[in-house]
C-alpha positions in Angstrom: 0.0 0.0 0.0 1.0 3.6 -0.7 -0.4 7.0 0.0 0.2 8.1 -3.6 -2.2 8.1 -6.5 -2.0 8.8 -10.2 -4.8 10.9 -11.5 -5.5 12.6 -14.8 -5.4 16.3 -14.2 -5.4 19.0 -16.9 -3.5 17.4 -19.7 -1.7 14.4 -18.2 -1.6 11.7 -15.6 0.1 13.2 -12.6 1.3 11.8 -9.3 -0.4 13.1 -6.1 0.3 12.4 -2.5 -0.2 14.0 0.9 2.8 13.1 3.0 2.7 14.5 6.6 4.2 17.9 5.7 1.5 18.6 3.0 -1.3 17.1 5.1 -0.4 19.4 8.0 -0.3 22.4 5.6 -3.7 21.4 4.2 -5.2 21.4 7.7 -3.6 24.7 8.5 -4.8 26.4 5.2 -8.3 25.1 5.6 -8.6 25.5 9.4 -9.8 22.0 10.2 -8.6 18.4 10.4 -8.1 16.0 7.6 -11.1 14.0 8.6 -13.4 17.0 8.4 -12.0 17.8 4.9 -12.7 14.3 3.7 -16.2 14.4 5.2 -17.0 17.7 3.5 -15.9 16.3 0.1 -17.8 13.1 0.5 -21.0 15.0 1.7 -20.6 17.6 -1.1 -20.4 20.3 1.6 -17.0 21.5 0.5 -15.6 25.0 0.0 -13.7 25.7 -3.2 -10.5 25.9 -1.2 -11.0 22.4 0.0 -10.7 21.2 -3.6 -8.1 23.5 -4.9 -5.7 23.3 -1.9 -6.0 19.5 -1.8 -5.1 19.3 -5.4 -2.2 21.8 -5.2 -0.7 20.2 -2.1 -1.3 16.8 -3.5 0.7 17.7 -6.6 3.5 19.1 -4.4 3.5 15.9 -2.3 3.6 13.9 -5.5 6.8 15.6 -6.7 5.6 18.6 -8.6 7.4 21.9 -7.8 5.3 24.4 -5.8 5.5 26.9 -8.7 4.3 24.3 -11.3 1.6 23.0 -8.9 0.2 26.5 -8.6 0.3 27.1 -12.3 -1.5 23.7 -12.9 -4.2 24.6 -10.4 -4.7 28.0 -12.0 -4.9 26.5 -15.5 -6.9 23.4 -14.8 -9.0 23.9 -11.6 -9.9 27.6 -11.2 -12.3 27.9 -14.0 -13.4 24.3 -14.5 -16.6 22.7 -13.5 -16.5 21.5 -9.9 -17.6 18.1 -11.0 -14.2 17.8 -12.9 -12.0 18.6 -9.9 -14.0 17.0 -7.1 -13.0 13.4 -8.1 -9.3 14.4 -8.2 -9.3 16.0 -4.7 -11.3 13.1 -3.3 -8.9 10.5 -4.8 -5.9 12.4 -3.2 -7.5 12.4 0.2 -8.7 8.8 0.0 -5.2 7.7 -1.0 -3.9 9.3 2.2 -6.7 7.8 4.4 -7.0 4.3 2.9 -3.9 3.8 0.7 -3.8 2.6 -2.8 -2.5 -0.5 -4.5 1.3 -0.8 -5.0 0.7 -0.8 -8.8 0.0 3.0 -8.5 3.3 3.7 -6.7 5.3 6.6 -8.0 9.1 7.1 -8.0 8.8 9.2 -4.9 7.3 6.2 -3.0 10.6 4.2 -3.2 
């Protein structure tokens, strides 16, 4: 099991992960715990920042530079339908909570 996931985002399959540093930052930015964030996404009671910050920090945790992660979020999340970005954010959080199969491991997992 791993906490990483590969998801199509924007124009390519990308590695996402929320290692402890990014998970703590996500909680700080959103002002609540990881469990509350997951619950809000599952219940469709999320704020836009719940989606965008989960994706941005997930990209960084997956190995994308912070600068590139921000550019990707601006390009592919800010003005897209929420129905497109919700599954990505949910997959990133679910990978952190429940793990994913080793077949999805990324080079940063080694």
